[in-house]
BAMI-272422 format. One record per residue (C-alpha): residue in one letter; x, y, z. Coordinates in pm, whole numbers, plus 50000, padded with zeros to 5 digits. Layout:
ATOM rest u v w
ATOM A X Y Z
...
//
This chain:
ATOM rest u v w
ATOM M 71359 64738 68793
ATOM G 71210 64447 68596
ATOM V 71225 64478 68217
ATOM G 71496 64715 68102
ATOM G 71448 65046 67929
ATOM S 71135 65255 67972
ATOM F 70900 64959 67983
ATOM W 70665 65128 68231
ATOM D 70631 65424 67993
ATOM L 70519 65183 67725
ATOM L 70241 65052 67952
ATOM K 70140 65383 68110
ATOM P 69873 65480 67850
ATOM Y 69680 65168 67950
ATOM A 69689 65226 68327
ATOM R 69368 65278 68520
ATOM H 69350 65543 68788
ATOM E 69183 65404 69099
ATOM G 69090 65574 69425
ATOM A 69140 65473 69787
ATOM G 68823 65264 69789
ATOM Y 68947 65029 69517
ATOM L 69133 64801 69758
ATOM R 68857 64783 70019
ATOM G 68781 64420 70091
ATOM R 69044 64294 69844
ATOM R 69347 64079 69906
ATOM V 69675 64229 69785
ATOM A 70022 64075 69768
ATOM V 70292 64320 69875
ATOM D 70653 64285 69762
ATOM L 70821 64354 70096
ATOM S 71162 64424 69946
ATOM F 71012 64703 69735
ATOM W 70877 64878 70045
ATOM V 71196 64835 70243
ATOM V 71426 64963 69968
ATOM S 71233 65249 69808
ATOM H 71062 65421 70099
ATOM S 71331 65366 70360
ATOM A 71591 65506 70121
ATOM A 71375 65815 70063
ATOM I 71331 65874 70437
ATOM R 71701 65820 70499
ATOM A 71787 66073 70227
ATOM R 71571 66344 70385
ATOM S 71637 66255 70746
ATOM P 71982 66095 70787
ATOM H 71934 66054 71162
ATOM A 71604 65866 71136
ATOM R 71591 65561 71360
ATOM L 71529 65237 71166
ATOM P 71318 65393 70887
ATOM H 71230 65053 70741
ATOM L 71036 64959 71056
ATOM R 70866 65297 71080
ATOM T 70761 65289 70714
ATOM L 70632 64933 70737
ATOM F 70439 64999 71059
ATOM F 70248 65304 70937
ATOM R 70197 65175 70583
ATOM T 70055 64847 70708
ATOM L 69813 65029 70938
ATOM S 69698 65255 70655
ATOM L 69661 64970 70406
ATOM F 69466 64758 70656
ATOM S 69248 65014 70833
ATOM K 69219 65322 70611
ATOM M 69208 65148 70272
ATOM G 69038 64834 70404
ATOM A 69264 64586 70224
ATOM F 69388 64243 70334
ATOM P 69764 64258 70271
ATOM V 69979 63950 70216
ATOM F 70351 64020 70246
ATOM V 70600 63828 70032
ATOM V 70970 63795 70118
ATOM D 71243 63722 69864
ATOM G 71415 63387 69877
ATOM Q 71751 63282 69744
ATOM P 71825 63483 69428
ATOM S 71925 63303 69112
ATOM P 72290 63310 69003
ATOM L 72195 63534 68713
ATOM K 72030 63783 68949
ATOM S 72338 63784 69173
ATOM Q 72561 63860 68875
ATOM V 72336 64147 68767
ATOM R 72339 64291 69122
ATOM A 72716 64282 69129
ATOM A 72737 64444 68785
ATOM R 72502 64723 68892
ATOM F 72700 64780 69207
ATOM F 73028 64809 69021
ATOM R 72873 65026 68752
ATOM G 72731 65261 69014
ATOM S 73064 65281 69194
ATOM G 73257 65355 68874
ATOM M 73457 65030 68878
ATOM D 73510 64819 68567
ATOM L 73423 64462 68654
ATOM A 73487 64334 68303
ATOM A 73850 64446 68314
ATOM L 73929 64206 68600
ATOM P 73988 63835 68553
ATOM S 73685 63616 68619
ATOM T 73813 63477 68951
ATOM E 73916 63818 69081
ATOM A 73590 63970 68963
ATOM E 73384 63711 69147
ATOM A 73591 63747 69463
ATOM S 73571 64126 69462
ATOM A 73198 64117 69388
ATOM D 73134 63880 69679
ATOM A 73349 64085 69914
ATOM L 73166 64409 69838
ATOM V 72809 64291 69778
ATOM Q 72774 64038 70062
ATOM P 72790 64296 70345
ATOM R 72518 64497 70174
ATOM N 72306 64186 70129
ATOM A 72361 64084 70492
ATOM K 72246 64425 70613
ATOM F 71942 64418 70390
ATOM T 71859 64065 70507
ATOM R 71871 64186 70867
ATOM Y 71630 64467 70780
ATOM V 71391 64220 70617
ATOM E 71397 63991 70919
ATOM D 71308 64285 71144
ATOM C 71015 64363 70917
ATOM V 70898 64003 70917
ATOM E 70906 63997 71296
ATOM L 70700 64318 71310
ATOM L 70445 64180 71062
ATOM E 70403 63863 71266
ATOM Y 70328 64069 71576
ATOM L 70074 64268 71373
ATOM G 69902 63944 71268
ATOM M 69974 63980 70896
ATOM P 70042 63671 70678
ATOM V 70400 63649 70551
ATOM L 70502 63412 70270
ATOM R 70855 63326 70164
ATOM A 70937 63280 69799
ATOM K 71187 63037 69657
ATOM G 71340 63310 69445
ATOM E 71200 63647 69344
ATOM G 70933 63802 69566
ATOM E 70746 63952 69271
ATOM A 70735 63605 69115
ATOM L 70539 63471 69412
ATOM C 70316 63782 69414
ATOM A 70237 63720 69047
ATOM Q 70170 63351 69111
ATOM L 69925 63432 69392
ATOM N 69748 63679 69164
ATOM N 69742 63440 68869
ATOM Q 69599 63156 69078
ATOM G 69331 63377 69234
ATOM H 69463 63384 69593
ATOM V 69497 63765 69582
ATOM D 69330 64032 69370
ATOM A 69634 64250 69294
ATOM C 70010 64291 69344
ATOM I 70188 64595 69485
ATOM T 70533 64615 69330
ATOM S 70736 64843 69106
ATOM D 70907 64556 68919
ATOM S 70756 64540 68573
ATOM D 70859 64176 68531
ATOM A 70564 64083 68755
ATOM F 70365 64059 68430
ATOM L 70624 63817 68294
ATOM F 70575 63598 68601
ATOM G 70200 63585 68532
ATOM A 70046 63877 68727
ATOM K 69705 64001 68613
ATOM T 69676 64325 68814
ATOM V 69975 64530 68931
ATOM I 69971 64849 69140
ATOM K 70295 65033 69079
ATOM V 70285 65319 69332
ATOM L 70044 65333 69626
ATOM R 69984 65660 69808
ATOM S 69729 65619 70086
ATOM N 69771 65980 70208
ATOM C 69702 66142 69873
ATOM K 69386 66255 69699
ATOM E 69532 66168 69360
ATOM P 69440 65819 69232
ATOM F 69709 65556 69194
ATOM E 69804 65369 68878
ATOM C 69661 65020 68840
ATOM Y 69771 64806 68544
ATOM N 69551 64520 68422
ATOM M 69688 64257 68188
ATOM A 69360 64252 67996
ATOM D 69395 64623 67912
ATOM I 69755 64572 67797
ATOM E 69654 64281 67575
ATOM S 69374 64480 67412
ATOM G 69590 64793 67371
ATOM L 69932 64660 67270
ATOM G 69849 64302 67181
ATOM L 70110 64179 67430
ATOM K 70074 63859 67625
ATOM R 70297 63689 67879
ATOM K 70538 63507 67644
ATOM Q 70567 63809 67418
ATOM M 70672 64014 67722
ATOM V 70929 63745 67804
ATOM A 71065 63783 67452
ATOM M 71086 64160 67501
ATOM A 71281 64109 67825
ATOM L 71528 63886 67639
ATOM L 71581 64155 67378
ATOM V 71583 64467 67597
ATOM G 71737 64327 67916
ATOM S 71603 64255 68263
ATOM D 71704 64178 68620
ATOM H 71861 63854 68495
ATOM D 72039 63997 68189
ATOM L 72158 64354 68224
ATOM H 72245 64420 67860
ATOM G 72005 64226 67635
ATOM V 72066 64257 67260
ATOM P 72251 64574 67153
ATOM G 72038 64810 66950
ATOM F 71707 64702 67104
ATOM G 71487 64939 67302
ATOM P 71128 64892 67416
ATOM E 70982 65035 67094
ATOM T 71198 64819 66866
ATOM A 71138 64508 67075
ATOM L 70763 64573 67077
ATOM R 70755 64610 66700
ATOM F 70950 64289 66658
ATOM V 70752 64065 66896
ATOM Q 70424 64187 66745
ATOM L 70525 64003 66426
ATOM F 70456 63671 66602
ATOM D 70178 63533 66816
ATOM E 70232 63423 67175
ATOM D 70263 63053 67099
ATOM N 70540 63094 66838
ATOM V 70740 63395 66954
ATOM L 70991 63203 67170
ATOM A 71032 62931 66906
ATOM K 71108 63197 66644
ATOM L 71371 63348 66873
ATOM Y 71537 63006 66896
ATOM E 71543 62987 66515
ATOM I 71690 63335 66477
ATOM G 71946 63260 66746
ATOM K 72062 62965 66537
ATOM G 72098 63187 66228
ATOM V 71772 63094 66053
ATOM Y 71563 63373 65904
ATOM P 71194 63300 65975
ATOM F 71033 63535 65720
ATOM I 71160 63382 65392
ATOM G 70948 63067 65405
ATOM V 71034 62704 65368
ATOM S 71387 62755 65234
ATOM A 71503 62950 65544
ATOM P 71857 63040 65428
ATOM N 72136 63124 65665
ATOM I 72128 63476 65802
ATOM D 72467 63561 65654
ATOM D 72357 63457 65303
ATOM L 72065 63697 65285
ATOM P 72086 63947 64998
ATOM S 72153 64304 65095
ATOM P 71901 64572 65000
ATOM S 72131 64716 64731
ATOM T 72178 64384 64543
ATOM K 71813 64278 64532
ATOM S 71660 64297 64183
ATOM L 71363 64529 64197
ATOM P 71077 64514 63944
ATOM R 70965 64820 63758
ATOM A 70743 64991 64011
ATOM R 70517 65220 63809
ATOM S 70438 65359 63465
ATOM P 70566 65702 63345
ATOM H 70389 66010 63479
ATOM C 70343 66361 63344
ATOM S 70588 66610 63490
ATOM H 70328 66888 63465
ATOM C 70015 66742 63624
ATOM G 70163 66429 63785
ATOM H 69911 66183 63635
ATOM P 69992 65873 63428
ATOM G 70120 65953 63081
ATOM N 70376 66204 62957
ATOM K 70371 66578 62909
ATOM K 70398 66563 62529
ATOM N 70088 66349 62492
ATOM H 69900 66560 62746
ATOM I 69977 66878 62550
ATOM K 69856 66715 62233
ATOM D 69559 66505 62346
ATOM G 69495 66623 62704
ATOM C 69492 66436 63038
ATOM N 69206 66202 63121
ATOM F 69256 66257 63496
ATOM C 69253 66640 63493
ATOM L 68915 66811 63508
ATOM V 68976 67117 63288
ATOM D 68788 67335 63041
ATOM S 68839 67335 62664
ATOM L 69118 67594 62676
ATOM E 69363 67375 62875
ATOM N 69490 67023 62831
ATOM C 69620 66952 63188
ATOM V 69662 67141 63514
ATOM E 69990 67200 63692
ATOM K 70017 66975 63997
ATOM P 70007 67150 64340
ATOM A 70277 67127 64603
ATOM G 70274 66798 64789
ATOM F 70074 66623 64518
ATOM I 70038 66245 64560
ATOM C 69914 66038 64272
ATOM E 69657 65775 64363
ATOM C 69661 65567 64050
ATOM P 69694 65185 64089
ATOM S 70055 65180 63977
ATOM C 70155 65445 64235
ATOM D 69970 65262 64515
ATOM K 70150 64943 64421
ATOM A 70484 65122 64416
ATOM R 70424 65265 64762
ATOM D 70326 64924 64896
ATOM L 70640 64771 64749
ATOM K 70850 65045 64904
ATOM V 70700 64986 65249
ATOM Q 70740 64612 65212
ATOM R 71103 64653 65107
ATOM R 71170 64881 65402
ATOM N 71014 64631 65646
ATOM E 71214 64343 65497
ATOM N 71536 64537 65529
ATOM W 71453 64622 65888
ATOM Q 71372 64258 65968
ATOM I 71699 64143 65812
ATOM K 71897 64398 66013
ATOM V 71722 64304 66338
ATOM C 71767 63932 66284
ATOM K 72136 63982 66215
ATOM R 72171 64161 66549
ATOM I 71996 63878 66732
ATOM A 72196 63606 66554
ATOM A 72520 63783 66646
ATOM E 72451 63715 67018
ATOM T 72591 63400 67171
ATOM N 72364 63167 67366
ATOM F 72048 63349 67261
ATOM P 71785 63313 67386
ATOM N 71893 63219 67736
ATOM E 71681 62920 67829
ATOM E 71748 62966 68199
ATOM I 71586 63312 68194
ATOM I 71284 63176 68006
ATOM N 71235 62899 68264
ATOM L 71261 63152 68549
ATOM Y 70980 63363 68404
ATOM L 70750 63077 68308
ATOM N 70790 62882 68631
ATOM D 70473 62876 68843
ATOM D 70619 62706 69151
ATOM N 70763 62993 69355
ATOM L 70620 62923 69701
ATOM D 70867 62793 69957
ATOM N 70619 62550 70107
ATOM E 70598 62173 70108
ATOM N 70227 62166 70026
ATOM G 70252 62443 69768
ATOM V 69930 62598 69902
ATOM P 69957 62942 70068
ATOM L 69811 62981 70416
ATOM L 69648 63322 70426
ATOM T 69515 63405 70772
ATOM W 69490 63745 70938
ATOM N 69520 63725 71315
ATOM K 69474 63979 71592
ATOM P 69790 64173 71677
ATOM D 69980 64066 71985
ATOM M 69974 64402 72159
ATOM E 70204 64323 72450
ATOM I 70487 64180 72240
ATOM L 70433 64449 71976
ATOM V 70465 64728 72232
ATOM D 70782 64574 72373
ATOM F 70929 64529 72025
ATOM L 70865 64885 71904
ATOM S 70965 65034 72238
ATOM F 71301 64863 72207
ATOM K 71356 64917 71831
ATOM Q 71208 65264 71784
ATOM N 71231 65402 72136
ATOM W 70858 65485 72130
ATOM E 70643 65524 72437
ATOM P 70395 65237 72496
ATOM A 70105 65482 72507
ATOM Y 70207 65622 72168
ATOM I 70211 65272 72014
ATOM R 69871 65177 72154
ATOM Q 69723 65503 72035
ATOM R 69851 65450 71678
ATOM M 69718 65093 71682
ATOM L 69359 65191 71761
ATOM P 69250 65239 71393
ATOM M 69363 64884 71316
ATOM L 69194 64746 71628
ATOM S 68868 64923 71547
ATOM T 68873 64781 71193
ATOM I 68924 64428 71328
ATOM Y 68646 64485 71582
ATOM L 68398 64602 71315
ATOM R 68483 64305 71093
ATOM E 68417 64068 71381
ATOM M 68090 64239 71460
ATOM A 67984 64220 71096
ATOM S 68053 63846 71079
ATOM S 67922 63751 71426
ATOM Q 67572 63745 71572
ATOM S 67690 63830 71924
ATOM K 67679 64194 72032
ATOM S 67876 64170 72355
ATOM F 68223 64255 72221
ATOM L 68406 64568 72326
ATOM L 68668 64760 72133
ATOM Y 68997 64681 72301
ATOM D 68787 64550 72592
ATOM Q 68717 64909 72694
ATOM Y 68498 65094 72446
ATOM K 68153 65020 72315
ATOM F 67981 65165 72012
ATOM H 67794 65486 72103
ATOM S 67679 65667 71788
ATOM I 67766 65795 71441
ATOM Q 67849 66164 71450
ATOM R 67869 66262 71084
ATOM I 68009 66171 70742
ATOM K 68368 66281 70692
ATOM I 68543 66314 70356
ATOM R 68914 66237 70377
ATOM Y 69146 66194 70077
ATOM G 68841 66189 69850
ATOM H 68674 65896 70030
ATOM P 68376 65918 70270
ATOM Y 68404 65782 70623
ATOM Y 68181 65766 70929
ATOM L 68304 65960 71230
ATOM V 68216 65703 71498
ATOM K 68188 65785 71867
ATOM W 68291 65519 72118
ATOM K 68207 65534 72487
ATOM R 68441 65397 72748
ATOM V 68292 65132 72971
ATOM T 68327 65208 73341
ATOM R 68337 64962 73629
ATOM S 67980 65045 73729
ATOM M 67859 64948 73382
ATOM I 68018 64603 73406
ATOM S 67920 64528 73766
ATOM N 67685 64258 73639
ATOM D 67960 64089 73437
ATOM S 68182 63810 73559
ATOM P 68472 63892 73793
ATOM S 68726 63758 73545
ATOM K 68612 64000 73276
ATOM Q 68616 64287 73524
ATOM T 68971 64201 73627
ATOM E 69075 64183 73262
ATOM L 68920 64522 73197
ATOM E 69106 64675 73490
ATOM G 69431 64547 73344
ATOM K 69346 64701 73008
ATOM N 69263 65030 73172
ATOM D 69608 65048 73320
ATOM K 69769 64994 72979
ATOM V 69597 65262 72773
ATOM E 69642 65557 73001
ATOM V 69694 65780 72696
ATOM L 69323 65773 72621
ATOM D 69223 65911 72961
ATOM G 69405 66242 72948
ATOM D 69458 66527 72710
ATOM D 69834 66481 72681
ATOM E 69953 66329 72360
ATOM V 70281 66147 72335
ATOM V 70481 66275 72040
ATOM D 70743 66069 71864
ATOM E 71092 66202 71906
ATOM E 71152 66178 71532
ATOM E 70852 66395 71456
ATOM E 71003 66673 71663
ATOM E 71317 66686 71450
ATOM P 71313 66967 71196
ATOM T 71444 66734 70925
ATOM M 71151 66497 70948
ATOM I 70931 66459 70640
ATOM S 70598 66637 70640
ATOM E 70287 66427 70690
ATOM T 70162 66538 70349
ATOM T 70411 66312 70175
ATOM E 70335 65952 70094
ATOM L 70631 65813 70285
ATOM L 70492 65807 70637
ATOM D 70129 65718 70574
ATOM E 70042 65765 70937
ATOM P 69677 65690 71014
ATOM D 69460 65948 71181
ATOM V 69514 65970 71554
ATOM P 69182 65905 71734
ATOM Q 69035 66205 71912
ATOM V 68960 66183 72283
ATOM L 68662 66362 72438
ATOM D 68680 66363 72815
ATOM D 68433 66525 73052
ATOM D 68359 66489 73421
ATOM K 68147 66178 73379
ATOM D 68235 65988 73060
ATOM C 68524 65941 72820
ATOM F 68460 65914 72446
ATOM L 68675 65819 72147
ATOM L 68629 65942 71787
ATOM T 68758 65732 71497
ATOM D 68714 65733 71117
ATOM E 68552 65410 70999
ATOM D 68442 65269 70667
ATOM I 68075 65331 70592
ATOM E 67995 64984 70456
ATOM L 68174 64816 70745
ATOM V 67981 65016 71005
ATOM N 67654 64946 70824
ATOM A 67725 64574 70837
ATOM A 67844 64574 71200
ATOM F 67571 64802 71345
ATOM P 67279 64807 71098
ATOM D 67023 64952 71343
ATOM E 67243 65242 71449
ATOM A 67343 65311 71089
ATOM Q 66980 65313 70976
ATOM R 66890 65550 71259
ATOM F 67172 65785 71158
ATOM Q 67063 65778 70793
ATOM E 66705 65862 70888
ATOM E 66828 66152 71100
ATOM Q 67033 66275 70805
ATOM R 66730 66261 70577
ATOM L 66522 66456 70829
ATOM K 66793 66719 70860
ATOM E 66816 66755 70484
ATOM A 66437 66789 70456
ATOM K 66431 67056 70727
ATOM S 66718 67239 70563
ATOM I 66542 67241 70227
ATOM A 66217 67366 70387
ATOM R 66402 67638 70575
ATOM K 66579 67757 70262
ATOM S 66252 67766 70068
ATOM K 66091 67978 70340
ATOM L 66385 68217 70334
ATOM N 66358 68251 69958
ATOM V 65987 68330 69980
ATOM A 66039 68574 70266
ATOM G 66306 68756 70068
ATOM F 66044 68895 69829
ATOM E 65822 69036 70108
ATOM T 65872 69368 70287
ATOM P 65934 69302 70658
ATOM K 65689 69456 70900
ATOM G 65787 69642 71218
ATOM P 66117 69799 71309
ATOM R 66424 69637 71158
ATOM P 66697 69550 71411
ATOM S 67013 69753 71398
ATOM G 67312 69617 71210
ATOM V 67098 69454 70937
ATOM Q 67166 69569 70582
ATOM L 66867 69742 70415
ATOM S 66742 69670 70068
ATOM I 66804 69936 69803
ATOM K 66442 70059 69811
ATOM E 66435 70084 70191
ATOM F 66770 70263 70186
ATOM Y 66654 70533 69943
ATOM R 66322 70575 70120
ATOM S 66498 70629 70453
ATOM K 66737 70882 70293
ATOM K 66444 71065 70132
ATOM G 66264 71087 70463
ATOM L 66570 71238 70634
ATOM S 66677 71483 70362
ATOM G 66339 71591 70230
ATOM D 66176 71920 70348
ATOM S 65866 71852 70548
ATOM G 65644 72060 70772
ATOM K 65638 72053 71143
ATOM D 65350 71814 71138
ATOM G 65536 71591 70899
ATOM S 65317 71673 70600
ATOM R 65464 71741 70257
ATOM K 65492 72098 70121
ATOM S 65277 72213 69835
ATOM S 65591 72255 69629
ATOM D 65657 71886 69641
ATOM V 65596 71701 69322
ATOM D 65281 71498 69314
ATOM L 65390 71148 69225
ATOM S 65087 71056 69021
ATOM K 65047 70703 68910
ATOM N 64983 70833 68561
ATOM L 65349 70931 68522
ATOM P 65588 70677 68369
ATOM K 65778 70460 68612
ATOM S 66116 70600 68510
ATOM V 65998 70959 68575
ATOM R 65857 70868 68913
ATOM R 66185 70700 69011
ATOM R 66388 71007 68918
ATOM L 66148 71235 69106
ATOM L 66157 71010 69410
ATOM F 66531 70937 69434
ATOM D 66700 71221 69247
//
């Protein structure tokens, strides 16, 4: 949730719409609880019999984020929630279930809340631990926060360890985040929303402490209610009256009953004069009821109006509908009216704030402004991306998801190929093999998928004859790998049991995010593999092959342009010789052929004397009618 109310709607006009290539090569902090709760709940709602949807969602989303989008994800796990957060969770649970927690005594309320909420928290904790175990087998870095997961994501982003945060909690900005991605759809052509703190500051004038003040007024994950009568628009208007350095101090003053807008005297909030008892100065001079300008109607009838541009027959002109006088006295009166309205609004708002007890809550302020959220003795995050442990990963998913080992290895190939290309791009050695079986063969073509271009790369499987010169240990290792990826040798594809259920979600939705299954080309001699790879990564890993492919593409384009130009030139010439059957004739050839068949001609094929002589002296329109009529 984050900040209460429609806080995201307030920030939406300042969101940037980025494509799939935005995250390529960037480090992103992922709020793991957000993924587990939102997407698993959606899958469970559509497919009640889905087997452990949190693991399935995490597995496919991590593969897509790492291989398809080219990002370096860092997963953050929630720590021990604060007492305020626990109270808000219990209040939300009781409010959703229709129970009145406030009607119970404090001891009974706490006991009932613990009895009902703890089993849910224990189940969720078990889900998170399963996800952490899966991420460790995939080689992804996992960090544990002391409290809120989005707080650690924001800290990593603020300190420069990651480039963005993926979370739907808007209070990530209050914890110090600079770039937040709210919703990420890797299997969608539509761009996703990316919020930058710099854009929000320039658009709304809001900074971190001003957002903290808004959360205190509107409500948040640590205070469900906030101040009554405050919504996002009212809170925004109020905090914009102060700069970032003074906004929290002014809230302390108002909470103590001191009105900050009067000046040095600062009377008590209850002693402020009401709008009806304030003595108001005379706002403006009298105005004519006929033309609306300064003066009165009697004088204008007698002497005329200096503001009306009229002829000698009239003294002043009747004012039109909606007339607004722009004389200095009227401008001053309008300014006084606006000022009085703002003062009355400020008094009313300050009275609402001062009526709250223990406002502002200092504990909430310290939670948002704390920059020590990493559960680590050194306080420095260790961000390393390791190779996945395939054997343990296959055993884990086979047991948890009841998937076939061949199916798991096949779905892992996009991630393995991305790791392989990154190693090749950063290493001078060219002796590595993809999954110890496949070597780079060629680039087939450029493929556009979800609005982003990819190389369709062809990999060739290495046979035993090709590695006869290698060491026996490597040959033995390759034989073991060959026995484990039997899915790539045949045409049969293992299908997940959940995909066969009619209630399963379509692949077009953003919930599964399954990567593309590599294509297998098998003939009598060789076995090839086709995968979608990032263009820049392939260019860095295999520069010679990429340059050769680009030259071939340029030659093909040149030949295509030359061929089209020849066809355009040939289109204006009459073809010689018999035209093959089945080819459509031009309009002139069609009418000439019809004329030859229907016209009366002699036995020798000569024209009769009665035929019209188509002289060139006749106009072109007459000759056309004589020829085709």
